[in-house]
Residue, then its C-alpha position, 0 to 999 in steps of 0.5 A: m504317475d510313471d512314464t509308462s502310465e503317462k504314455k498309456n493314457f496319452y490318447n485317452a486323456i484328450s478332451p472331446w472339446n479339445s479336439i481339432g474338429v470341435r475347435l475348428s468348428l467353434s472358430i468358424l462359428g465365432v468368425a461367422i458371428g463376428v462378421f454378422v455383428v460387424g455387418l449389422l452394426i455397419y448396417i445400423y450405422f448407415q441406415e439410422d439417418n434414413v430410418k429417422q428421416e422416413t419415420m419423421l416424414r411420416a409423422e410430419m405428414q400426419l401432423t400436417e394433415e390433422i393441423c390443416e383440418a383443425e385450421k379449416l375448422l377454426i377459420g371456416d366453420t361459423t356455426l360453432t362457438d369458440k368453446e366448441k371449436t377449441d374442443s374440436v381442435m383439442h380432439i383433433i390434436q389428441r388423435i394425432k398418434p402415428y406411433k404407439h408411444s408418440f404424443c402431442i403438446l400444445l402451447d399457448a402464446n405464453g408457453h403454457y401447456l394447453l395439451h400434454p400427456d401429463s394433465s397436471l401441467t395443462v392450463y386449458d379450461k382452468d381459472s386464472a389462479t390455477i394457470a398461474k401455478r402451472p409451469t411453462i415449458f421454459q420453467r420445466a426446461r430449467l427444472t429438468n436442465d433440458t436445454a433442448l426443451d427450452s429451445l423447442g419452446r422458443k421456436m414454437l412460440n416464434g411460430e417456426r416449423g421444423m424437427m429437432e431432438i429433445l430429451k424425454g426422461k433418459d431417452y432422446s426423442m424426435a419432435v415435429y412442430r408447427p404453428l396452429q393458424p389462425t391462433d397464436w398457439s403452436v403444436a409439437l408431435v413428440c416421437s420416442r426413439l423406440d417409435v423412430f427405430a421400431s422398423l430397424i429393430h424389427i429388421v435386426w431381430f429378424a436378421g439375428i434369428a435368421v443368422a442364428l439359424g444359419v450359423l447353427m446350420m453352418f456349425v452342424l455342417c462344419v462339424i460333420a465336414i471337419r469330422r470327416i476330414t479329421k477322422p483319418l487324423d484320429q486314426l493316425t493318432q491312435s496308431t502313433s499312440e500305440i507306437s509310443r507304447g512300443n508297438l511298432h507293428v501296428e497297422m496304419p489306417e488306409l486313406k483313399r485321397e492322396d492329400e496332405m493327410w495321406q502324406l502325413r500317413e506315409s511319413f508315419v509309415h516311413m517313421q515306423q519302418s525306420l524305428r523298427e530298423h533302428i531298434d533292431q540295429l540298436t539291439q544288435t549293437t547293444a548286445a555287441n557292446e555288452r559283449i565287448k564291455s564284458e570282454l574288456s572287463i575280463a581283460n582288465n581283471i586279467q591285466q590287473s592280476m598280472m601286476p604284483k600284489t600291492h597289499q603285501p608286496l614283499p612280505d619277507r622283507s621289512d627293509i624295502d617299502i614298495y608300492a605302485s598303482l596303475v589307472p588305465a585311461k580306458e578299460v585296458g591300457g598299455d602302462l605296466f609295472d612289475y618287481y621281482l625279488y630273486h637271489n636277494k636282488l630286487c628287479f623292477i620296471v615301469g613302462d609305457v607302451s606306444g598306443k592305447g587299448i587292446p593292442a597296447a594291453l597285449y604288448m604290455a602283457m608280453t613285455m611283463r613276461v619277457f621282463r621276468i625271463a630276462c631278470r633270471h638270466h641277467i640279474n646282475s645288470a639293468h642294461e643287460i636286462a634292457e638289451a635282452m628285452g629289446r631283442t625279444l620285443a623287436e623280433n617279428n614286430e610287424s606292428n612297429m610297437f615299442i615301449t619306454a621303460f625304466i628298469g632297476v636292479l637293487d642289491l639288498e646286501t650292498n644297497k647298490l642300485g643299477y638302472c637303465n632308462a629306455g626312453h622313459n621319464q626321469p624318475l624323481m629321487v627323494y634323498p634321506d635329507g629330504h632333498c628332491s630332484l630328477l635322476q639324470s641318466e643315460s638316454n637310450i631308445p625305447l625297447g622293441i625298436l631295434e633288435h641290436f642296440d647297446y643299452e647303457g646303464d648307471s648305478m648309485d648308492f641306495l641308502v636307508g631313507t632314500k626313495m625313488l618315484v618312477y612314473t609314466d607321462g600320464l602323471t606329468e601330462a595330466e590336464n585340467p579343463q583349461k588344458k594346463q598340464f600337471g608338469e614336473e615342477q608341480l610334481i617335485h613341489t608336491v613330493e617335497d611335502l610328502t617325504f615323511l610318508s610311506s611309499r603307499e601314502i606317497v602314491t595314493t596322495l599323488d593320485s589324489k592330487v592329480r585327480h583334484f588337478a584334473n577337476g573332472a577333465e577326462q583322463s587322456d593317458d594311462l597313469t602309473i606310479l611306483c615308489i620304492s624306498k630303502q628303510a632300516p630292517k624292522r621287527t614287530l611284536f603285538i601283545t595285549n596289556e596282560m603281564s603274562e605277555v611280557t614273556k613274549l617280549k624276552q624272546f622277541m628281544e633275543g631274536a632282534a639282538r641276533e639279527f641286528g648284531i647287538p652285543d651281549d653286554i648291551q642286550l641285557s640293559l636294553n631288555l631291561a629298559v624296553e621291559e620297563a617301558v612296556v610294563n608301564v604301558i600295561n599298568y597305566a595306559y588303559p583303564k583298569g579291566a579294559e583290554g588294549d593292544i601294544e605294538i613294539n617295533i625295533t629297527n636298525s640303521p647306519i648313522p651317516d654322520l658317524s663312522e661306517s660301523s656306527t648304527e642305531v637301534i630304535f625301539t618304538i612302543i605304540d598304544q591307544g591308551v590315555p595320553f602320558d608323556p614320560t619324558t616330562h616326568d621329574e628326575a628321580d631322587t637317587t641321592s637322598e636316603l631311601e625313607e626320604r625319597q618319593i615313590g615312583g620315577l625310577g623306571i623312567h630314570l632307568i630308561r633315560n640312563i640306558m638309552d641315548r634318546v627318549e622321545y614321546q609323541r601323541d599321534g591321534n589316539s595313540n601314544k608313541l614312545t621312541m627310544t634310541k641306542i647308538l651302537n659303535 
């Protein structure tokens, strides 16, 4: 069941037996019954002795009265025989019955029963043989293991009178005993506990019935009274249930008595009004936030669209590898990067506006526009671009905002890089030998602070294989949950392991490393990284594994020879070697009938260790065919007679003799054959 259904059935789901009124009534009833039971037990406890004494006093009085009559008969009446006197005495004793379950026993001097409810035990009017077989009271006491009965028999035979408890079956009974004069007999009147406490039991039953009727009446009255008291609570419950369903305009019940229930009702009314006001405010705030969010999203899209397209930065230049990324800490940020190719010179900037949010984003947009204009007028000098931007940004700068920036101008013909650092982080340089270090430069103030400031620049050679990493402090000052910063040292160590990667791979890997370092900590500053590297000019051709595609290779090689200045006498042999390698791939790389692609790349770069005019042309052939390393193939036999030579191997032999280096690499699912020719 969903939340809506649960809210809908909230009130109706309450069982009638679980209501406060019923539970309170049952609680009162339980307390009343408990009080009655406890009181009754206390009454019985304190009345037991009184009832026992009163009952036994009545039994003793009747016993005494009847025994006195029997004694008079035995002593005074001389007209009767002994047998008649004994029968009369027996009759008198048998009629002693003060209670329903009481009875008398009569013992002779030897302890035999002369009178007992169980006639099988009596010896009266029996012959001596029969008497001998009848048990005495002592024998019966031993047989039933009743010490009280034994004690009663001894007291009776000793002629004592009194009262004591004895065991009759599983119930205790009371016995009143006394001697019968002038005989040596003794009489005992036995009264059962049922007889002794009969009056008390009647009282208990009467009290129980009275209390039951009283409790029932009290329960009915309690239910009526409590229902009247809790009826407003039920009405409040229904109203608040409607509120929980979202109906904030439901009417609260009117209460006449200003009691606690009235206070509760007023609290609910206040809560209802507060909820309506809060929801109205929340609705307005949500709508405003949605508008702001939508506007910020549009602003973010506009800001990102102002940046250069990173998927194909410089489509007409294969000698420059440049890539950048910007990750704002909020919807919009104050970081920026831009690069601009004009008259064979690449101008680039990475900046960080003071502050964050929309003001910084507006200032950043203005800075990018100013940068482009300044590049067109001062393309030959990075520090002149900085001075022009500083003047423009400082004019009418009432908000006192400024921007730190690193500006560079790379001459693609001379490979000279001019740069100016306006209060920005020092870029990280990666040199062709793999060495990494921070670029030391002149310190200048940020742009926009002073309208007239002489910015100082610097320059350096930017040779093939050199990489420059320009970034904002959002990279080095990124923090993890323990408030530890990423730092310049960790940046250098990270980049040292990435020197062989492209600019895109370096930037994306660094971004991933920083996110992993942050480990979920909130980004506190915008993060911008730009990587630019100088690489050898490159020409690329894609063909399929069809022999007809070889004709494209000839035109491709002729164009490369013209671009890279390959002499005509060398061009023919290079064409032959590359064609041989490509034909091998077409014939053997892919299974018969399968289609596949072949990529041919040609680059030309100077050799630093040789003379300035020495260059090397590198041919790279890449396919996704079966693994095959031609460099491990045995040298072809060129000295034996033709009929004695093994077939194959001459193509590889030709390639090895034409090229200065031949290298093979299996890169994932690709074969990569690299052939290098040094040109003096």
